[in-house]
Backbone as a chain_set.jsonl record, in Angstrom:
{"seq": "MPKYTPQIEPLLTPAEVASMFRVDVKTVTRWAQAGKLSYVMTLGGHRRFREAEVLALLTEGTQRRTL", "coords": {"N": [[-5.971, 21.686, -22.473], [-4.914, 20.025, -19.571], [-1.637, 20.082, -18.234], [0.44, 17.328, -17.504], [2.641, 16.635, -15.044], [4.868, 14.418, -13.945], [5.523, 13.358, -10.618], [8.629, 13.036, -9.305], [10.091, 10.828, -7.205], [12.41, 11.416, -4.671], [15.445, 9.63, -4.468], [17.818, 7.853, -2.495], [21.282, 7.014, -2.13], [22.996, 4.076, -0.853], [25.207, 4.982, 0.636], [24.468, 7.601, 1.313], [22.255, 7.1, 2.955], [23.512, 5.653, 4.992], [25.143, 7.644, 6.046], [23.221, 9.369, 7.098], [22.115, 7.838, 9.17], [24.336, 7.383, 10.591], [25.868, 5.016, 10.372], [27.664, 2.148, 9.071], [28.008, 1.516, 5.531], [27.63, -1.139, 4.88], [25.924, -1.976, 6.878], [23.521, -0.756, 6.17], [23.034, -2.165, 3.832], [22.613, -4.711, 4.933], [20.271, -4.188, 6.392], [18.531, -3.742, 4.259], [18.553, -6.265, 2.989], [17.424, -7.778, 5.012], [14.88, -6.864, 4.993], [14.115, -4.691, 6.451], [14.298, -2.206, 5.444], [13.004, -0.861, 2.613], [13.775, -0.956, -0.895], [14.744, 0.181, -4.196], [15.775, -1.254, -7.189], [18.241, -0.226, -9.457], [18.732, -0.002, -13.02], [21.32, -0.735, -13.37], [21.769, -2.416, -11.291], [22.046, -1.443, -8.727], [21.219, -0.481, -5.378], [18.66, 1.753, -4.35], [17.192, 4.004, -2.097], [14.05, 5.096, -0.868], [13.595, 8.44, -0.144], [11.591, 9.569, 1.519], [10.753, 7.395, 3.087], [13.113, 6.753, 4.455], [13.56, 9.116, 5.911], [11.28, 9.043, 7.525], [11.788, 6.744, 9.073], [14.076, 7.605, 10.363], [13.095, 9.77, 11.852], [11.266, 8.399, 13.456], [12.997, 6.806, 14.981], [14.352, 8.789, 16.376], [12.313, 9.874, 17.922], [11.729, 7.731, 19.594], [14.044, 7.587, 21.147], [13.894, 9.903, 22.641], [11.802, 9.482, 24.337]], "CA": [[-5.651, 20.39, -21.911], [-3.982, 20.217, -18.445], [-0.318, 19.447, -18.362], [0.742, 16.34, -16.479], [4.058, 16.566, -14.696], [5.021, 13.35, -12.951], [6.315, 13.658, -9.429], [9.756, 12.12, -9.182], [10.403, 10.622, -5.795], [13.854, 11.443, -4.439], [16.052, 8.377, -4.039], [19.111, 8.009, -1.828], [22.231, 5.918, -2.256], [23.316, 3.46, 0.44], [26.151, 5.836, 1.362], [23.72, 8.725, 1.873], [21.458, 6.565, 4.066], [24.457, 5.333, 6.067], [25.557, 8.911, 6.642], [22.104, 9.909, 7.879], [21.949, 7.024, 10.374], [25.664, 7.276, 11.202], [26.272, 3.613, 10.392], [28.45, 1.745, 7.905], [27.225, 1.197, 4.341], [27.281, -2.561, 4.948], [24.766, -2.079, 7.768], [22.359, -0.394, 5.356], [22.821, -3.313, 2.954], [22.017, -5.772, 5.747], [18.89, -3.793, 6.668], [17.77, -3.959, 3.025], [18.424, -7.706, 2.79], [16.554, -8.3, 6.061], [13.537, -6.348, 4.78], [13.833, -3.583, 7.369], [14.331, -0.982, 4.653], [12.706, -1.218, 1.224], [14.662, -0.32, -1.867], [14.485, 0.042, -5.622], [17.002, -1.612, -7.905], [18.437, 0.51, -10.7], [19.046, -0.88, -14.145], [22.699, -1.197, -13.187], [21.817, -3.365, -10.186], [22.378, -0.766, -7.477], [20.076, -0.184, -4.518], [18.331, 3.138, -4.04], [16.211, 4.023, -1.026], [13.121, 6.219, -0.948], [13.935, 9.457, 0.849], [10.496, 9.738, 2.474], [10.783, 6.273, 4.027], [14.312, 6.885, 5.285], [13.316, 10.213, 6.854], [10.284, 8.575, 8.492], [12.478, 5.854, 10.003], [14.993, 8.423, 11.148], [12.265, 10.519, 12.797], [10.729, 7.419, 14.405], [14.087, 6.443, 15.889], [14.633, 9.949, 17.223], [11.218, 10.001, 18.874], [11.871, 6.654, 20.581], [15.151, 7.901, 22.065], [13.534, 10.997, 23.548], [10.793, 9.027, 25.3]], "C": [[-4.638, 20.584, -20.78], [-2.681, 19.461, -18.67], [-0.111, 18.477, -17.211], [2.245, 16.33, -16.247], [4.223, 15.504, -13.609], [5.908, 13.791, -11.795], [7.414, 12.603, -9.313], [10.139, 12.044, -7.719], [11.918, 10.622, -5.608], [14.349, 10.092, -3.905], [17.439, 8.651, -3.467], [19.996, 6.789, -2.071], [22.459, 5.281, -0.885], [24.27, 4.32, 1.275], [25.443, 7.019, 2.012], [22.884, 8.275, 3.073], [22.367, 6.265, 5.258], [24.908, 6.595, 6.785], [24.462, 9.48, 7.534], [21.92, 9.164, 9.199], [23.253, 6.871, 11.164], [26.056, 5.817, 11.444], [27.104, 3.345, 9.15], [27.517, 1.401, 6.746], [26.788, -0.269, 4.37], [26.083, -2.797, 5.864], [23.492, -1.769, 7.004], [22.023, -1.547, 4.405], [22.176, -4.466, 3.713], [20.56, -5.456, 6.084], [18.016, -4.058, 5.448], [17.541, -5.45, 2.796], [17.48, -8.335, 3.805], [15.113, -7.804, 5.908], [13.157, -5.21, 5.711], [13.734, -2.255, 6.636], [14.079, -1.37, 3.199], [13.594, -0.414, 0.281], [14.174, -0.571, -3.279], [15.813, -0.311, -6.265], [17.077, -0.786, -9.191], [18.712, -0.484, -11.818], [20.454, -1.445, -14.036], [22.86, -2.148, -12.013], [22.193, -2.75, -8.848], [21.109, -0.48, -6.688], [19.922, 1.32, -4.337], [17.17, 3.101, -3.065], [15.343, 5.263, -1.138], [13.388, 7.184, 0.208], [12.854, 9.596, 1.916], [10.507, 8.626, 3.52], [11.971, 6.377, 4.979], [14.105, 7.983, 6.328], [12.298, 9.813, 7.915], [10.928, 7.657, 9.525], [13.418, 6.626, 10.917], [14.233, 9.198, 12.211], [11.706, 9.586, 13.871], [11.785, 7.017, 15.436], [14.433, 7.572, 16.845], [13.574, 10.098, 18.294], [11.315, 8.925, 19.952], [12.939, 6.992, 21.618], [14.779, 8.992, 23.056], [12.49, 10.599, 24.572], [11.459, 8.302, 26.378]], "O": [[-3.612, 21.233, -20.983], [-2.653, 18.36, -19.22], [-0.453, 18.781, -16.068], [3.021, 16.048, -17.16], [3.763, 15.686, -12.482], [6.9, 14.496, -11.976], [7.13, 11.409, -9.232], [10.464, 13.047, -7.083], [12.63, 9.905, -6.312], [13.744, 9.501, -3.01], [18.139, 9.564, -3.905], [19.503, 5.668, -2.201], [22.144, 5.89, 0.137], [24.144, 4.371, 2.499], [25.775, 7.402, 3.134], [22.81, 8.975, 4.082], [22.03, 6.587, 6.398], [25.037, 6.602, 8.009], [24.746, 10.015, 8.605], [21.61, 9.772, 10.223], [23.269, 6.306, 12.258], [26.499, 5.433, 12.526], [27.235, 4.207, 8.282], [26.363, 1.033, 6.965], [25.687, -0.595, 3.925], [25.309, -3.728, 5.64], [22.485, -2.456, 7.176], [20.851, -1.863, 4.202], [21.284, -5.129, 3.185], [19.71, -6.346, 6.064], [16.892, -4.542, 5.58], [16.433, -5.851, 2.44], [16.807, -9.318, 3.497], [14.222, -8.272, 6.616], [11.994, -4.808, 5.755], [13.157, -1.295, 7.147], [14.856, -2.126, 2.615], [14.091, 0.659, 0.624], [13.313, -1.416, -3.524], [16.85, 0.262, -5.929], [16.092, -0.665, -9.919], [18.9, -1.675, -11.569], [20.735, -2.523, -14.559], [23.961, -2.638, -11.759], [22.614, -3.46, -7.934], [20.047, -0.262, -7.27], [20.898, 2.056, -4.193], [16.27, 2.27, -3.188], [15.829, 6.347, -1.461], [13.403, 6.794, 1.376], [13.17, 9.728, 3.099], [10.295, 8.885, 4.705], [11.838, 6.116, 6.175], [14.439, 7.798, 7.498], [12.432, 10.196, 9.077], [10.65, 7.774, 10.719], [13.532, 6.325, 12.106], [14.68, 9.277, 13.355], [11.675, 9.936, 15.051], [11.487, 6.903, 16.625], [14.771, 7.326, 18.003], [13.886, 10.411, 19.443], [11.009, 9.193, 21.114], [12.773, 6.723, 22.807], [15.282, 9.013, 24.18], [12.305, 11.295, 25.57], [10.799, 7.828, 27.303]]}, "num_chains": 1, "name": "protein.A"}
């Protein structure tokens, strides 16, 4: 019988996202509230952001600046 190992998607804290974009944590919170950045709520009520989505947005922003 094949073993099933679930893939756990890496999640980032608001502080980690803010550091990556070089903005304040409150800016990341505003982006989440405005729907610009999707998030997952933890059982404790904290926001966590999908690493893949954050990296995609970061790459997209970098590509725009170089054009």
